N, C-alpha and C positions, 0 to 999 in steps of 0.2 A: 049316360053310358050303361049298357046292360052288363050285369056281372053275375056269373054263375057261382054260387057259394059252395064251398067244400063241406061235405058232410062230416060228421064226427068220426065215422068209421073209415072213410076213404082217406088214404095217405096222400100227402101233398105231392110226392114224387109221381105216383100213378096218375094224379090229376094233370100234372104238367105233361106227362107222356101222352095222355088222351088229347090234350089241346094241340100238341105238336102233330099228332096223327091226323087230327081234323084239318090242320093247316096243310099238311103234306098230301093227304089223300081225299080231302073233302070233295064231294061231287058238286055242291052248289057254291058259287062264288061268295054269296052273302054269308053262308055258314062259315066259310074259311076266314072271311074278314072279321066276323064276330069272335071266332076263336083267337085270332091275332090280338084283338082288343083285350080279351080276357087274359091272355098270356102276358101282355104288357103290364096289365094292372097288377097281377099277382107277383110278377118278377120285381116290380117297382116297390113292393111293400114288404117282402119277406126274404130273409137271408137264405132260408132253406130252399125256397123257390129259385133263387139265383143260383144256388149250388146245384140243384137238380137240372136246371136249364143248360148248364155248360156244355158238356160233351154231346148231349142229345140235340140241343136246340141250335147250336151254331151251324151245323151242316144244313139244317132245314131252312133257316133264315137266309143263309148265303145262297142257297138254291133259288129262293124267292127273288133275291136281289139280282140274280144273274139271268133268270129265265122269264120273269114276269114284269118286264119293264113297262109294258102297256098298262098294267093295273097300278095306277099311281097310288091308290089308297092302300093296297097291299105293301107297296114299297115304303110308304110312309110308316105304316104300322111295324114293318120289320126293322126299319132304322130306329124308330122310337123304342122298340123292345131291346134292341142292342144297347142303346144309350142307358136304359134302365138296368140292364145286366152288368154294365161297366161302372155304375155309380155306387159307391159305398153307402150303406145304410147305417146311420148313427143314432137309432132310436135308443133312448136311455133305458126303456123298460125291457129291451131285448138282452138276453144273456150273451156274454162274450163267447165267441166260438174260436177254435184254434186256427181255422183257415178262413181267409177273407175271400168270399166268392168272386168279388169284382176283380181281384188280382188274377185268379185262375182263369176267368173268362177273357181278360185282356191278354193273358199269355196265349190262350188258345187262338184268339182271333189274329194276333200279330205274328203267330208262328210261321204262317205261309205268306210269301210275298204276293201271291195271286190275290189273297184276300184284300191287301192294301191297294193293289192295283184296281180291284173291283170297286172299292170305295171311292178312289180318286176318279174313276170313270163316271160315277154318279154326279160329280160336280158339273158335268156338262148338260145335265137334265134341265128342262125348262121350269119344272115345278119348284117354287120357292122353298117349300118345306122339305123337299128331298135334299136340296143343297144344304139347307140349314141343319137338318138332322145328321147329314153326312159329316159336316164339319164338327158337330158335337161328338160324334163317334170317334173321329180322329183325335180330337182334343182329350177325350176320356182315355184313349190309349196312351197318350203322352205321359200321364201321371204315373203309369206303372211300367211302361215299355218304351221309354224315350229312345234309348240307343238302338233298339231293334227297329223302331219306326223310322229313325233317321237313316239307317242303313238300307231299309226297304225302299224308301222314297228316292234315294240316290240311284237305285238300280232300275227304277221305273221310268221309261221315256216320258218326258214332259210332265213328270210328277210335280216338280216345283212350279213349273209354268202354270199348271192348272190352279194351284193355290194362289199364285200371284194374280191371276185373273180375277179371283174373288175380291181383291182389294178395290176393284172398280164396280162391284156389284152393289145391290141395295145396302142401306146402312147396317141392318142387322147382320146380313151375310158378311159384309166388310169387317165388322167388329169381331166376329167369330174367326174369320180368316186371319185377321191381324193378331189375335191372341194365339192362334195355332202357330203362325210363323215365328212369333216371339219365343215360344218353347223350342221350336225346331232349330233355330239358329244359335242356341246356347252351345258354345264350345264345339261347333261343327263347322270347320273352316271351309269345307267343300260346299256345303249348303249356303254358307255366307257368300261365297263367290258367285254361285248361280243366282241367288236372290238379287245381288247387285247387278249382274248381267241382265236380269229381267226388268231392270228399271226401278229398283226399290227406292233409290234416293228421291227420284221425282215423285213417285206415288206417296211416299211418306210425307214429304213436305207439302204436297197438295192436300192430303187429308188434314194435317195439322192447321193449315191455313183456313180450310173450310170449318174446322172446329173452333176457331177463335184464338189460335196460338196458345201462349201460356195461360190465358184466361179460360181455356177450354176445359173439358171434363176429363174423365178417365181414359177416353180414347187417345187424347194427346199424350198421356202418360204411356200408354201401350206403344204408340208410335215412337216415342223417344227411347223406350226400352228396346224395341226392335232395332232402332238406329244404333244404339250403344252396343248391342250384340254384334252388329255387322262391323263396327269400327274397332272393337276391343282387340288389342294385340294383332291387328291386321293392317300392316303397312300398305299393302297394295290397294285395299279398299279406301284407306285414308287419302292416298295419293289420287285415286280416281275421283273422290268427292271434291278434293281441292281443285283439280284441273277441269272438272265438268260443271257441276252445279255451283261449287264454291261454298264459302262459309257464311255468306250473308243470311241465308234462311235460319241458321243456328243463332247467329248474333241477334237477329230481329226478335227472337223469342225472349231475349234478356231485356228488351226495351219495355219500360214501364209505361202503361197507358192510363189516361184519365187524370183527374185531379185529386181523387181521394186516396189512390194507391192502396186500395183494400186488398188484403191478402187472405184469401180463403185457404183452407187446408189443401184443397186440390191444386190451387195455384202455387202454393208453397212446394208441393211435390213436383209439379211441372217445372218450376224454376230449378229445383235441386237436380232433376234429371237432365236439364239443359246444361247446368254447370258440370255435371258428370260427363256429358258429351265433350265439353271443352277440355276437361282434364284428360280424357282418353286421347284427344288429339295432341296434347302437349306432353304426355307422359313419356319420359325417357326410359330406354331399356338399359340392361347391363352394359358395361363398357365393351364387352365382346361384340354386342350387337350394334356395330357402328352404323349400319344402314338405318336401323330404327331410330337411333339418336339423331342422325342427319335429318330424317323425316320429321321428327318432333321439333327440331330447331327451325325447319322451314315452316311448319305449321304455326309456330310461335310468331315468326316474322309476319306471316300473312294475316294472322288474327289481329296483331297490334296495328298493322297497316289499315285494317278494316275498322279501327276504333273500338275494339273490344274492351280496352282498358277503361274507356269512359263509362261503359255500361257496368263493368265490374265495380268500379269505384262508386257509382251511383247505388248499386245494390249493397255493397259491403261497408261503405263509409258514410255516404251522405244520407241514405235512407235508414235512419235510426228507428223508424216505425216498422221496418221490415222484420219478420221473424228472425230470431237469433240464429236458427239453423241456416237460413239463407245468407245472412251476413257472414257467418263463419265460412260457409262454402265459397262465397265470393272472395273473401280475403285469402283463403288457401289457394284459390285459383290464381289470384294475383301473384302470390309467392311462387307458384309453379311456372307462370308464364314469363317471369323475369329471371328464373334460375339459369345461371351460366349463359346469359344472353346479354352482352354489353349494350346493344342498341335499345333493347326493351328496358333495361335498367335506367338508361339515360332518359328514355321516354317517361318513365314513372317519375323520375326526379324532376322533370320539367312540368308535371301536371299541377294545376292549381284548382282548388275547389271553392264553391261558394259563389256569391254574387257581390259585385261592387257595392259598397267599399269593403265588405267583410269577406275578403278572399285570403286564402293561405295555401301554402304548398301541401300537396297530398300527403307527403311524409309526416308533416306536422299533425295532420288530422288523424293519421293512423296511430301516431304516438299517443295522441290524446285518448284514443280508444283503449290503448294498452293501460294507461294510467287510471281510467275512469270506469271501465266496464265491470259489471258484476258477474259476468259469465266467464267461467274458467276457460271454456273452449274458445270463446271469442278472443281472449288474451293470447291463447296458444297460437291461433291462426294469424293474428296480427303480428305477433312476435316472429312467426315464420316468414312474413314478408321482409322484415329487417334482416333476418338471417340470410336469406337469399340475395338481398340487396347488397350486403356487405361482403359476402363470400367471393373471394378472388376479385375484389373491386377496391384496390387501394385508393384510387382517386375519390371514389364515393365515400370511403371511410374518412379520408382527410377532409372532405367537404363537410361532413357532419361534425367531425371533431373540431373544426375551426370555429364552430359556433358555441363551443363550451365556455360560456362567459357567465359567471354567477350574477344573479340579480342583486340590486341594492338591498341592504339589510332590512329596509322597510317592507320589501316584497318577500322576505324569506318565509314568513308564515302566512302568506296570502293563500286563500282557497284555490282549488284547481280551476274554478270557473274563471279566474282572472288571468289565465295563461293564453288568452286568445292572441294577444299582440307580442308574445314572446317568440324568440328564435327557437329553432329546434334544440340546440344545446342548452339554452337557458331553461326551456321547459323540462328537459331531461334532468338537469341539476336541481330544479325545483322539486321534481318528483323524488329525487334521491335524498333531499334534505328536509322535506316537509314532515317526515315522521317525527321530528322533534316536537311538533305542536300537537298532533293528534294521537300519538302513541301507537300507531298502526304501521308495522313494517312491511305490510303487503305491497303497498305502492312502491316503496323503496326497492323491494326485491324485483318487482317487474321492471323498474327502470334499470336496475343492475343487469338484468338479462339483455336489454337493448345495448347497454354500454359494453357488455362482453362481446357482442357482435361487432361493434365499432372498433374494438381494440385487437381483435383476433388477427394474429400474423402480421401486425403492422406496428413496427417499432416507433415510427414518427407519432402515431396516434397515442401510443403508450406514454411517450415522453411528454406529449401535450397534456394528457390527463394527469400526469404527475405534478404538473405545475399549477393545476387548478386548486385553489384554496377557498374554502367555505368560511363564512363568518364564524367567529368564536362562539362556542356554545355556552360558555360561562363568562360573566363579566370580569372575573378575576384573571382570565386568560388574556394576555395582551396581544397575542399573535393569532392570525387565522389558522384554521385547521386544514391540513391537506386532505384531499378527497379520499385517498386510500385509507388514511387513519380513520376517517368517518365510517368507511365501509367496515373496517375491522371492529370498530366500536359497535355498530349495528349487529354485526355477527355475534358479538358477546351478549348483547342485550336480547337478541331474539330467543336465546335459550331459556330466558327467565321472563319473557314478555307475558304480561297479563292483559286480558281483554278489559274493555271498559266496565263490564259487569262484575269484574273481580275473579272471573274463572279463567282457567288456562286456555290460551288461544290455540286450538288444535291445528289451525292452518299453519302456524309458525313451525310446528313440529313436522308438517308434511313436506314443505318445500322451501321455506324462506332461507334457512341456513344453507341448504344445498345450492340455491341460486347465487347467494353472495359468495360462497366458496368457489363456485364455478368462475365468477368474475375475477376473483383474486388469482385463481390458477391460470386463467387465460392471460391475465395482466403480467404475471411473473415469468411466463415462458420466454426464454431467450432474451431477458431484459434485466441485466445486473443492476441498473439504476433503480428499477422497481423493487428489487430485493433489498437494496440499501434503504429505500424509503420505508419498506415494510419493517425492517429491523431497527429503524431509528428509535422506535419506542420499545423498550424492554418488555413491557407487559404483553405485547403482541405474541412474542415467542412463548411466554408463560401460558397464555390462554390457549394457544394451539396445542401445547403439550397436555393441558388439562382436558381439552376437547378430544384429544387422541385416546385418552384413557377413560373417558366418561362412558360408563356402561349403559347409561340411560339414553345416550344418543343413538341414532340409527346406524346401521352398518355402512350405508353410503356416506353419512356425515363423517364418521371416523375415518373411512377410507379417503375421502377428499381432504380431510385435515392432514393425513399422512402424505398425500401427494403434494400439498402446499409446503409442508416441512421439507420434503425431499427437494422441492425446487429451491428452497432457501440454501440448500447445500450444493445443488447441481449448478446453479447460476450465480454463485456467491463469489464476488470479487473483493470483499472486505478484507482489510488487514488488521483491523482493531480486534483486540482480545475479546473473546466472548461472542463476537458477531461474525467471525469468519467461519468457514465450513467446518473446521476442526472443532471449534467451540460448540457449534450447533449439534454436530454428531455426538459429542460427549454429553451434551444436555439431553439428547434423545435417549442415549444409552443409560444415563442415570435415572431418568424419569420413567421411561417405559420399557427399555431393553430393546435391542435390535431385533430379536426374534419376534417379539410382540409387535414391533413397528411394521415389519414386513408382512406379518400375518394379516394386518388390516388391508393390505393390497389384495391378498388372496380372497378374503371374505367379501370384499366389494366386487371382485370379478365374478364371484359365484352368484351374486344377486341377480334377480330376474331382469332388472333394468339394464344390466350389462350383457345379457344373453343374446345370442343370435336369433332366438325365437321371436323376441319382441321386435327386433330390427326387421324381420321378414314379414311382419304382419301387414296386411293390405286392407284398404277400405272395401267393404262388401258392396256389390252393386245394389242400386235402389230398385226394388221390385214392388209388386202390389202388396205382398205379404208384409214386408217391413215398412212400406210407405203408409199403411193403414194406421200404424202406431206413431206416426210422425208428430202428432200433436202432443203425445205424452213425452216424447223425446225433447220436444221444444220446451215444454214446461220444466223438464228436469235440468236442461242446460241453463235456463234462466235462474234456477234456484242454486245459488252458490253454496248454500249450507249443505247441499247433498254431498259435497266432497268431504265433509267432515265425518260422514257415516261409513266411509269405505273401510273394508277390512284390509288386513295386511296382505292378503293374496291378490287384491285388486290394485291396479296401477293408477296412481293419480295422473290425470292428463298432463299436468304441468311437468311432473317428473319424467313422464314418457317423452315429452318434447325436449326436456333439459338434457337427458342422456341420449342424444341422437348419435348416429353412426360416426360422425366426424369427431365429436367429443370423446366417445368411447375409444376410438382409435388413438387419439392424442394421449389419453390417459395411459393406454397400454404402452405406447412408445416412451412416455415419461417414466413409467415404472422400470423398464429395462435400463434406461440411462441412469436412473437414481440408484439402482442396485449396483451398477458398475462403479458409480462415483463413490459410494460408501466403501466398497472394497478398496478403491484407490486411496481413499483418505486413510484407511487403517494400514494399508500396505506401504504407503509413502508418507510418514509423519513429517512435520516441518523440519527443514534442514538447518535453519538459522535460529529460530526462536521457538522454544517449546512452550505451548500454551497449557498451563495447568489450571483446571477448573477451580472455582472458588472453594468447592467442597474439599479440595486437597491441600489447602493452606494449613500450616501448622497451627493448631489451636492454642489458645492461651493456657499455660500451665501444663501442656502436654509434653512429656519427656521425649527426647530424641529417639529412644528405642521404640516407644509406642507409635511415634510418627512414622518411623521407617516400616514398622509392621503394617500400619494402615496403608502406606504406599504399596507395599508388597501385595496386600489383599486386593487393592484396586487394580494393579497390573494383571494379577491372575484372573480377576473377573473379566477384564477387557479381553484377555486371551480366550477365555471360555466363550464370550460373545462372538469373537471372530471365528472360532472353530465351529460354532453352531451355524453361523451364516454361510461360511464356505462349505461346510459339510452338507448343508441343505441344498445349496446350489449344485454341488457335485452330485448328490443323490438324484436331484431332478434331471440333471444332464444325463446321468447313467441310465435312468429310467427311460428317458426319451430315446437314447441310443439303442437300448434293448428292445423297446417296443417297435423300433423301426427296422428290426432285422428282416431282411428280404425286401424292404421298401425304402432304400437309402435316400431316394429322392424326396420322400415325404418328411423325414426327420433330419436329414443331413448328416447321418451316422458319423463319419470320420471327424467332421468339424466339431461335433459335440464331444467326442472323446479327447480331442486336442484341448478343448476348453476345460474338461475335467482335469487333465494333466496340468494345465496352467494353474487351476485352483489349488491342486495338491502342492505344486512347487511353491506357490505363494504362501501356503500354509506352513510348509517346512521353513521357509525363510522367516516368516513371522515368529515361529517357535524358537528359531535360533536367535533372532533379535531379542526375544523375551528373555532367554537365558543370559544374553550379554547384559541386558538391563539389570537383571537380578544381581549379577556379579559386580557391576558398576555400583549398584546401590550399597552392596556390602562394603566395597572398598571406600565408598563415600562416607559410610558410617565410621570406619576406622580413621579416615583423614580428619573428620570433624572432631573426634575424640582427641587426636593428637594435637590439633590446632587449639582446642580448648586448654589442654595441659600447657602448651607453649605460652598461651596468653596469661595463664596463671603465674608461670615462672617469671615472665616479663614484669608483671605487676609487682611480684615480690622483690625483684631487683630494683625497680624504680622506688619502692618504699624504703629499701636500705639506703639508697642514694639520698633520698630526702632526709632520712634520719641523720646521716653523716653531715649534710649541709646545715641542718639545725644545730648540731653539736658545734660545728665550726663557728656559727654565728654567736652562740652562747660564749665560747672561749674568747672571741674577739670583743664581745661586750665586757667581759670580766677584765680583760687587759686594758681597755679604755678607762675603766673605773680606777684601776691601779695607777695609771698614768696621771689621772686627775688628782688623786690623793698625793702623789709625789710633788706635783706642781704646787699644791696648796701648802706643803711643808716649807719651801723657800729657803732652807738653811744650806743645803749642800747642792753643789752643781749636779745637773742631771743630763743624761745623753739626749740626742735628737729623737724625740718621741715619734715624730712624723716619719722619719726614716725607718725606725724600727717597725712602725705599723705597716709601712709600705712593704718592707721586707717580709713581714709575716703574711701579708696578703698574697704576695707573689708565691711564697712557698705553698700556702693553702690552695691558691689557684692552680699551681702546677700539679699538686696531688689530685685536685678535683678534675682537672682536664685529663689526667692520665686515666682516672676511673671512667670519665665520660667517653673518652676515645674507645676504651675497651667495650663499654656498653653499646656505643653506636656501631662498632664493628659487628657486635653480636646482633644488634637490631637489623642492620643491613642484610646480614645473612638470613635472618628469619623473614625479613620482608620479601626477599627473593623467593623463598619457599612459599610464602603466602600468595605471591603473584602467580607462581606456577600452579598452585592448588586452585586458585580462583579461576584461572583459564580453563583448567580441567573441569571444574564444576559447571562452568558455563557451557562447555561442550556437551556435558551430560544433561543439560536442561534444568539445572537447579538454580534457585534464586539465592545468591551469595549474601545479599543484603539481609534477607530474612534469617539466614543461618547465623549471622553475626549480630543480629539485633539483640540488644540487652547485655552483650559481653562487655565487662569492665564498668558497667554503670554503678556497681555497688562499692567501688573504691575511688576515691578522689585523689587527684595529683596534688 
């Protein structure tokens, strides 16, 4: 190639001007061609030349393209120069400039629709390089002026048609046209419809078949990307594909060929793109988009009828040699294809994998992946399958729960590899209990997640799980341990779990406690018998209260502990003291305080895991740019330790799946009901039996006055807690009402004000009740003092009576001695001694009976008073036995 070098004095701008002048006004054709070659060379190498070329060179070259169609060499040179002017230069040694010349040139060229029309007309030329460079010019324009080029092509007659014709051209042309169409169809619904009308489906599948299907190269990836652009959020195109070509060409791409099942990086990307295509077909829209949802349900039905589940299970479950990214995508696709589709759920439940005699249900194999995999993302996607299998599927939940049978004690500590012949429930319980042997709660937490799906919104399954008992963990324990108690024990252990090397296990802090707490929360929802089982062990409540106030625990952990405590009040049907809802509320108030308790709810709701931003995140489409780094992503997902290095701002994948939209909504609903129940408990104390916490019993050696003062302090504290709670709710309601001024539909204005008034009325009633209690307590203190004085008086009278009786006995004894002495004299006659003694006894007995009758009358009157006082004390909720304890012990009768 001949090149004219620029002299040191001559400016680059004037040099470009001279070249353009030679091209435009040259007399000889050869001189004009040489000037075009030199212009292309200098523009391709220099930013300044690109910048100088812009406004001056575009009209000149466009004139060549329009008027000199017969001179193929000039047309090629003009197109190649345009490509060079639109290509950014990234030489490291060149200084950065403020303006990017390639963007300015792209803007100039795409500004006029006639320029785009001229370029599209060149696609009909016979010369190969003319068509090739034309496609390169159009592709270069896409990087800087995508929207403008899309609008221009739509206004040009047969513009899309000419591009579609290039798909049937030679391989190089075809590949360029394919890449161009991939860019053009992004978020351009009109272009997508025209492309489909021009036979895009048939041409795409033909190219992929020629390239070798999923085993092909990057061209197959481009075809799948174009296909995904056409199908994404486009119901009409999906329907047309289903009713014309069908889904078989897509499903065939998932079929593994050969015996080695080798997975290159390009094959991995092709399979991921195909799985993305399947996901686009089965993706459901918002509830308002009923047409889209109907279309996705139809697509799911047809895909399963065409045996897509078999290929997905092969990729995601059976092919453990496949890359982890492919396995994860296949599992997630299985979860989507059965979501809210009863027939597909039944189809999955009936699938068996393996070969005779080693065959097992597909659900068992997926559960084994959950318990064994070292990839966090693979666990998340396998767990997603069970979530969608159990959701709104009570029969399926009962089917899985019916297999919850613990293995014999000899199998309790068997390794995971020995679970091949276990039933689904036995394998799950094995995973829940095997942490006893290896000290790792991660497997237990994963199994707990599956169990939570089985129990959600299904009372029968919850009752079934409550009856499951595991082998005793200690030989000293003679009875088996309920499954729920084992879960609570693991929850307590997880906070202090050490790894095998003696260091703190970071994974436990990340998600294990949250997963077990989620299981317990789901278990207790609307299930009083589960609440009874949970409260059977007193340490359970104590540990939850400690977890609630543990500042080293995460915000979500404390919030979930608060939800679990709230359920123990909300669904509590116990009548036993200390375990009923009143006793639990008092325990929470004493340990943490009601204000701090409800603050845990607010802190959790503000966490990113509960925000709508996380719930609205969607998977990014797979393109060439992010597909190139697929190998690094694959390695990262295989390395489970990478999750331990995440910062607080990054969301752990397991936590992101744990706090899904359904669970977040359930927690929000529970919070509202828990707040209302707490207010009800304080507003309506027990009518028959008042439960006094153990902390309020009279202490040994404590005087009555000090005891009454302590009771008064407790009542005042409880009143303060109630006022804080009601005042906080009232302020919130008033704030919502004020913020909704002018938009009553958004906040419900009048209803909020009614609620505020209700809270105020309840507060006034509670204050009045408190004053009555204070007065009753003062009266009770006076009655107790009077009763103690009366008891002392009665003791004194009884002592006097005892002394009189003793004196009488002594006189009688002296009299008997005198009688004996008279008898011993024998000289003189003596009266009838026995008659005299009997007469003396009768007189003494009459005197004693008179005094006793008087005393009994007095005692009867006092006993009547005591009975009335006792009844009054019981009405006030006081324990009479405790008040009388010790009275009279210091004086014997």
